Backbone as JSON, one array per atom type, in Angstrom:
{
  "sequence": "MSDAGLIATDSLLLDTESLKQSSVLMTNCVHIASLVVHVRPQFLHGFRDALRTIPSLEIHAESPQGKLVVVLEAETETHIVRIIDELLSQSGVLNVALVYHEILEDDESVNQVAGICSEDSCHDHS",
  "N": [[-31.17, 239.08, 46.83], [-30.82, 235.77, 45.68], [-33.55, 233.73, 44.3], [-32.85, 231.08, 43.83], [-32.23, 228.26, 45.98], [-33.57, 229.41, 48.1], [-36.45, 228.01, 50.37], [-39.46, 228.47, 50.54], [-42.19, 227.48, 52.56], [-45.51, 227.69, 53.73], [-44.89, 230.49, 54.82], [-42.47, 230.66, 55.32], [-39.33, 230.96, 54.91], [-36.17, 230.06, 54.76], [-32.86, 230.4, 54.07], [-31.7, 228.63, 52.6], [-29.27, 227.21, 50.64], [-27.0, 229.61, 51.37], [-26.72, 228.3, 54.13], [-26.2, 225.49, 54.0], [-23.43, 226.58, 52.13], [-21.69, 226.88, 54.51], [-21.51, 224.9, 55.87], [-19.22, 223.1, 55.44], [-17.02, 221.06, 57.03], [-13.7, 222.15, 56.95], [-12.05, 222.22, 59.08], [-9.95, 220.86, 61.89], [-11.71, 220.66, 63.71], [-14.85, 220.39, 65.0], [-17.78, 221.81, 66.07], [-20.62, 221.04, 67.93], [-23.93, 221.96, 68.47], [-26.71, 221.98, 70.26], [-29.95, 223.07, 69.98], [-33.18, 224.86, 71.0], [-36.18, 224.79, 69.6], [-38.72, 227.08, 69.01], [-41.74, 226.96, 67.62], [-44.25, 228.56, 66.08], [-47.61, 226.69, 66.17], [-48.99, 225.98, 63.73], [-47.49, 226.72, 62.0], [-45.32, 224.55, 61.71], [-44.91, 222.24, 60.25], [-44.33, 222.82, 57.91], [-41.91, 224.4, 58.71], [-40.43, 222.44, 59.42], [-40.08, 220.74, 57.08], [-38.45, 222.49, 56.19], [-35.99, 223.02, 57.63], [-34.96, 220.12, 57.49], [-33.44, 220.59, 54.84], [-31.27, 221.16, 55.24], [-28.0, 219.98, 55.43], [-26.32, 220.44, 57.79], [-27.89, 219.46, 59.84], [-30.11, 218.08, 62.59], [-33.26, 217.16, 63.14], [-33.65, 215.84, 66.46], [-36.3, 215.75, 67.71], [-39.52, 216.57, 68.18], [-43.14, 218.21, 68.99], [-46.43, 218.27, 69.38], [-47.02, 220.7, 70.07], [-45.37, 222.81, 68.63], [-42.34, 222.6, 69.06], [-38.9, 221.99, 69.01], [-36.52, 219.6, 68.67], [-33.0, 220.61, 67.94], [-29.89, 219.42, 66.39], [-26.68, 220.75, 65.56], [-23.9, 220.77, 63.42], [-20.93, 222.38, 62.95], [-18.38, 224.39, 61.36], [-17.31, 226.54, 63.15], [-18.13, 228.9, 65.95], [-19.42, 230.92, 65.08], [-20.65, 230.21, 62.86], [-22.35, 228.71, 64.32], [-24.16, 230.81, 65.22], [-25.57, 232.24, 63.09], [-26.49, 230.18, 61.62], [-28.49, 230.38, 63.96], [-29.95, 233.11, 64.03], [-30.39, 233.45, 61.27], [-32.85, 231.15, 61.48], [-34.06, 232.53, 63.67], [-35.47, 234.96, 62.75], [-37.37, 234.25, 61.18], [-41.2, 233.54, 59.94], [-43.3, 232.85, 62.72], [-41.47, 231.72, 64.59], [-41.03, 231.41, 67.62], [-39.19, 231.55, 69.2], [-35.35, 230.26, 70.1], [-32.93, 228.72, 71.25], [-30.1, 227.99, 72.25], [-29.02, 225.24, 73.74], [-27.24, 223.22, 74.77], [-23.42, 223.47, 73.86], [-20.22, 221.81, 72.46], [-16.86, 221.41, 71.51], [-15.31, 219.72, 69.24], [-12.38, 218.04, 68.58], [-10.36, 216.18, 65.81], [-8.36, 214.68, 66.44], [-7.78, 214.25, 68.52], [-8.14, 212.28, 71.21], [-8.82, 212.8, 73.8], [-9.03, 215.82, 73.97], [-11.53, 215.76, 73.09], [-13.53, 214.21, 74.76], [-12.85, 215.68, 77.3], [-14.19, 218.27, 75.62], [-11.99, 220.01, 75.31], [-10.46, 222.71, 73.6], [-7.27, 222.91, 72.19], [-6.64, 224.25, 69.55], [-6.24, 227.23, 67.76], [-7.45, 227.44, 65.79], [-10.19, 226.55, 66.28], [-11.79, 228.24, 67.12], [-12.99, 231.55, 67.28], [-12.13, 234.59, 66.5], [-13.39, 236.77, 66.52]],
  "CA": [[-30.67, 237.24, 47.54], [-31.47, 235.05, 44.68], [-34.5, 232.86, 45.0], [-31.76, 230.27, 44.21], [-31.58, 227.47, 47.67], [-34.36, 229.26, 48.95], [-37.21, 227.12, 50.57], [-40.8, 228.86, 51.12], [-43.5, 226.76, 52.82], [-46.14, 228.18, 54.95], [-45.08, 231.64, 54.91], [-41.08, 230.04, 56.09], [-38.58, 231.29, 54.09], [-34.63, 230.13, 54.79], [-31.84, 230.69, 53.02], [-30.6, 227.0, 52.86], [-27.71, 227.4, 50.28], [-25.67, 229.87, 51.97], [-25.98, 227.99, 55.19], [-25.66, 224.58, 53.31], [-22.27, 226.66, 51.91], [-21.1, 227.44, 55.32], [-21.45, 223.66, 56.67], [-18.84, 221.91, 55.24], [-15.78, 221.68, 57.43], [-12.79, 222.28, 56.94], [-10.56, 222.13, 60.13], [-9.66, 219.71, 62.29], [-12.51, 220.84, 64.97], [-16.29, 220.48, 65.37], [-18.7, 222.6, 66.92], [-21.43, 220.34, 68.4], [-24.59, 222.77, 69.37], [-28.46, 221.37, 70.4], [-30.82, 223.94, 70.16], [-34.4, 224.27, 71.24], [-36.9, 226.01, 68.37], [-40.4, 226.97, 69.17], [-42.2, 227.53, 66.44], [-46.01, 228.21, 66.02], [-48.28, 224.79, 65.51], [-49.48, 226.22, 62.22], [-45.78, 226.82, 61.33], [-44.16, 223.46, 62.33], [-44.66, 221.11, 59.57], [-43.5, 223.46, 56.82], [-40.88, 224.63, 59.59], [-39.78, 221.25, 59.83], [-39.53, 220.38, 56.05], [-37.41, 223.35, 55.63], [-34.87, 222.33, 58.48], [-34.38, 219.16, 57.12], [-32.84, 220.7, 53.94], [-30.2, 221.43, 55.57], [-27.03, 219.03, 55.54], [-25.2, 220.23, 58.89], [-28.72, 219.78, 61.48], [-30.83, 216.99, 62.26], [-34.03, 216.88, 64.25], [-34.01, 214.76, 66.9], [-37.77, 215.33, 68.94], [-40.49, 217.61, 68.51], [-44.02, 218.26, 69.64], [-47.22, 218.94, 67.9], [-47.14, 222.22, 70.27], [-44.29, 223.17, 68.21], [-41.3, 222.98, 69.98], [-38.22, 221.29, 68.05], [-34.65, 219.58, 69.38], [-32.4, 220.19, 66.97], [-28.52, 219.14, 66.95], [-26.5, 221.05, 64.55], [-22.32, 220.63, 63.78], [-20.38, 223.63, 62.14], [-17.18, 224.65, 61.96], [-16.74, 228.02, 63.88], [-19.33, 229.36, 66.68], [-19.74, 232.21, 63.71], [-21.7, 229.26, 61.79], [-24.07, 228.28, 64.48], [-24.89, 232.18, 65.37], [-25.58, 232.67, 61.62], [-27.81, 229.24, 62.22], [-29.88, 230.79, 65.13], [-30.26, 233.96, 63.21], [-31.86, 232.85, 60.12], [-34.06, 230.95, 62.22], [-34.9, 233.67, 64.39], [-35.65, 235.91, 61.62], [-38.44, 233.44, 60.79], [-42.09, 234.35, 60.36], [-43.75, 232.2, 62.88], [-40.64, 231.3, 65.3], [-41.35, 232.4, 69.17], [-37.71, 231.43, 70.17], [-34.39, 230.04, 69.44], [-32.32, 228.42, 72.6], [-28.78, 227.3, 73.05], [-29.12, 224.66, 75.26], [-25.52, 222.56, 74.13], [-21.97, 223.56, 72.84], [-18.69, 221.45, 72.6], [-15.78, 221.07, 70.38], [-14.22, 218.14, 69.36], [-10.95, 218.07, 67.73], [-10.76, 215.15, 65.5], [-7.49, 213.6, 66.24], [-7.16, 214.05, 69.98], [-9.69, 211.44, 71.57], [-8.83, 213.08, 75.19], [-9.8, 216.29, 74.36], [-12.67, 215.11, 72.48], [-14.26, 213.95, 75.91], [-12.92, 216.68, 77.99], [-14.5, 219.63, 75.39], [-11.36, 221.4, 75.11], [-9.6, 222.67, 71.58], [-5.73, 223.26, 72.34], [-5.9, 225.1, 68.49], [-6.61, 228.43, 67.75], [-8.52, 227.31, 64.45], [-11.22, 226.07, 66.82], [-12.37, 229.21, 68.24], [-13.34, 232.61, 66.22], [-11.35, 235.68, 67.1], [-13.68, 238.25, 65.66]],
  "C": [[-31.15, 237.03, 46.41], [-32.55, 234.41, 45.58], [-33.95, 231.61, 44.51], [-31.72, 229.45, 45.37], [-32.65, 228.43, 48.54], [-35.63, 228.34, 49.25], [-38.47, 227.91, 51.43], [-41.89, 227.92, 51.13], [-43.73, 227.37, 54.34], [-45.37, 229.48, 55.35], [-43.32, 231.64, 55.63], [-40.23, 230.5, 54.57], [-36.81, 230.77, 54.95], [-34.3, 229.74, 53.31], [-30.74, 229.31, 52.96], [-29.31, 227.23, 52.15], [-26.45, 228.22, 50.81], [-25.74, 229.13, 53.79], [-25.45, 226.13, 55.0], [-23.94, 224.97, 53.03], [-21.66, 226.33, 52.99], [-20.89, 225.89, 56.38], [-20.5, 222.77, 56.46], [-17.48, 221.68, 56.25], [-14.6, 221.33, 56.76], [-11.58, 222.32, 58.15], [-10.91, 220.98, 60.94], [-10.72, 219.59, 63.56], [-13.91, 220.74, 63.96], [-16.7, 221.15, 66.75], [-20.06, 221.51, 66.86], [-22.49, 221.47, 69.18], [-25.96, 221.2, 69.4], [-29.08, 222.86, 70.91], [-32.63, 223.76, 70.26], [-35.39, 224.97, 70.54], [-38.43, 225.65, 68.65], [-40.96, 227.94, 68.42], [-43.94, 227.58, 67.07], [-46.39, 227.22, 65.48], [-48.02, 224.9, 64.07], [-48.25, 226.19, 61.43], [-44.74, 225.5, 61.33], [-43.82, 222.35, 61.16], [-43.89, 221.74, 58.26], [-41.73, 223.95, 57.33], [-39.61, 223.72, 59.2], [-38.66, 220.43, 58.71], [-37.84, 221.02, 55.57], [-35.91, 222.8, 56.41], [-34.09, 221.13, 57.87], [-33.75, 219.39, 55.43], [-31.44, 221.23, 54.18], [-28.95, 220.42, 56.27], [-26.4, 218.84, 56.79], [-26.16, 219.98, 60.06], [-29.95, 218.75, 60.8], [-31.46, 217.46, 63.7], [-34.41, 215.82, 64.82], [-35.65, 215.04, 67.79], [-38.18, 216.84, 68.16], [-42.11, 217.51, 68.94], [-45.21, 218.93, 69.19], [-47.4, 219.95, 68.56], [-46.45, 222.84, 69.51], [-42.71, 223.2, 68.25], [-40.53, 221.62, 69.23], [-36.69, 221.28, 68.55], [-34.0, 219.46, 68.08], [-30.81, 220.2, 67.47], [-27.98, 219.37, 66.03], [-24.95, 220.69, 64.34], [-21.75, 221.77, 62.46], [-18.89, 223.53, 62.72], [-16.41, 225.63, 62.58], [-18.21, 228.07, 64.73], [-19.94, 230.31, 65.53], [-21.1, 231.36, 63.85], [-22.72, 229.02, 63.11], [-24.7, 229.47, 64.79], [-25.38, 232.5, 64.27], [-26.49, 231.59, 61.8], [-29.31, 230.21, 62.69], [-30.27, 232.37, 64.66], [-30.58, 233.8, 62.4], [-33.25, 232.31, 60.97], [-34.98, 231.68, 63.31], [-35.7, 234.63, 63.88], [-37.01, 234.92, 60.67], [-40.01, 233.72, 60.93], [-42.7, 232.74, 61.56], [-42.64, 231.2, 64.38], [-40.87, 232.03, 66.44], [-39.81, 232.25, 69.5], [-36.44, 230.19, 70.05], [-33.67, 229.59, 70.84], [-31.39, 227.25, 72.54], [-28.6, 226.73, 73.92], [-27.39, 223.97, 75.23], [-24.7, 223.19, 73.53], [-21.25, 222.98, 73.03], [-17.99, 221.66, 71.52], [-15.73, 219.89, 70.35], [-13.28, 218.59, 68.78], [-10.67, 216.26, 67.33], [-9.43, 214.27, 65.65], [-7.29, 213.53, 67.64], [-8.39, 213.55, 70.79], [-10.01, 212.48, 73.12], [-9.39, 214.15, 75.08], [-11.59, 216.76, 73.41], [-14.08, 214.71, 73.74], [-14.22, 214.97, 77.0], [-13.49, 218.19, 77.36], [-14.03, 220.39, 75.39], [-10.78, 221.51, 73.6], [-8.24, 223.38, 72.31], [-5.59, 224.18, 71.1], [-6.99, 226.08, 68.6], [-7.57, 228.57, 66.59], [-10.38, 226.6, 64.83], [-12.46, 227.36, 67.21], [-12.25, 230.93, 67.1], [-12.62, 233.74, 66.82], [-12.01, 236.78, 66.23], [-14.62, 238.74, 66.69]]
}
C-alpha cells in the first residue's frame, strides 16, 4: 500500500484514499448508516481528525469517554462494511456498532419514506 492518502495521527492509520474513491455515488440508491464508534480516549482527537477527511462520513456527536456517533452515506452495503472493517482495524478502536441502516431511492419519495428499494442495483448480491 502506498503512503499517499494515509493519515497517521496518534498511532492511527486510515486508508482514506480508498474510502474516498468508493464514496462516489453512481446508482440511484443511497445507503444511510449510523455507527457508534468507541475509541480509547487518548486516541479520540487523532481518530476524529482522520474521520473528518472521509467525504461520505459525518460525526454527529462525541463524548470525552471516546464514543462517537457517525453517519455515513454509501452506494452499497459492501462499502458500509468496508468502512466498519477499516475502523475496527485501527489502534485504539474498541468497538464499531452499526445502529441504523436505510436504503433511499432518489426517484421515488414513497420508497424513501418506507426504506424500500425496488431495484436490484440497490442491493449487493455477492
